[in-house]
N, C-alpha and C positions, 0 to 999 in steps of 0.2 A: 504494500500500500504506500502510495506516494504522499508527501506533504509539500507545502510550498517551499520547503527547504531542499528536499530530495528530488523534486521534480526536474530540476535543471541538471541532474546527473544522468538523465536518460541518454542512451547511445543512439536510439532510433525513435522515430515518431510512432506512437501507438495508433493503430488503425481505428480502434474504438476506445474512447476514454470515457469513463464513468466518473462524474464529479459529484461528490457528496457535500452538499452545503450551498446555499444561495446567498452567502454574504459577499463582501467585496473581493476576497481572495478567490472564491469559487467562480464568481462571475468573470473576473479578469482572466483567470487561467482557462476557463471554458471558451471564451472568445478567442484568446490567443491560439489555443490548440485547434479550434475550428478553422481559423484563418490559415494555420499551417497545413491543414488538410485532414485532420482527424475527424471522425464521426463522434460527436459529443452528445452525451445525455447527462443532464443535471437533475439530481434528485434532491428535493428539499422538503423537510417535514412541515415547514410553514406554507401557508397557501399562496405565497408570492415570494419573489426574490427581494433582497435588500429590505428585510422587514423593519429595520430601524430607520429607514429613509422615507422620503415622501412617496406615498403610495402611487400617485399619478405619474411621477417621473419614473418610478420603478416599473410600472406597467408599460410605459413607453419604451423603456430599455428592453424589457422582456419581449415585446413585439419585434423590436429591431433585431434582437439576437435570434429569435425564432425565424425571422426572415433570412438570416445568415445561415440557418441550418442547424441550430442547436435545438435539441429536443428537451423539453421540460417535463418533469414529473413532479408537480408541486402539490403540497399537502399529502405527500406519500412518504412512507418509511420502508427501509430495507428490512425484510424479515430474516433473510439468511443469504449466504453466499454459496454458490457452487464453484466448480473448477474455473469457469470463465463466464459466469452469469450471476447477477444479483436477482433475487426473487423479492418483489415488493409485496407488501401486505394486501394489496388489491388483486394479487394473482398475476400481475404482469412480470415478465422475465426480461431483463436488460442484459445483453451480452457485452463483454468488455475485454480488452487486452491489458488495460491498466486502470487503476483506481486512484483518484486524487481525493484524499480526505481533507476537506476544508470546513470542518465543523468544530465547534467548541473552542475556537481560538480566542483567547483573551489577552489584552495587553499586559505586560509585566513591567510595572513601574518601579519594582524593587531591584536594586543592584547588590551584588555580593559585597559583604563587608559594611553595609549600612545598617 
């Protein structure tokens, strides 16, 4: 499973990228990899992307990204993973070659020794 830190260590472009999380990191990397040529599916448990931002602007961005070819599974959760597929709680199966986990990241304002 890739993170925003390990993502740049890839030696080749994944044909199918599954992005978990619809926050800024997930959205940015989904768009980047789609523009590089990967087939991208983004799964987010919230009913929309960028849930902390303006709903109207987030909706406009989601429309634009969908027009670019990103598939969204919003308001959905992964129930389990198989060898090369994620099974969502709604019964849908999403195949992937790589997974980017972009969920649960919080800023760390504490530094060592403070």
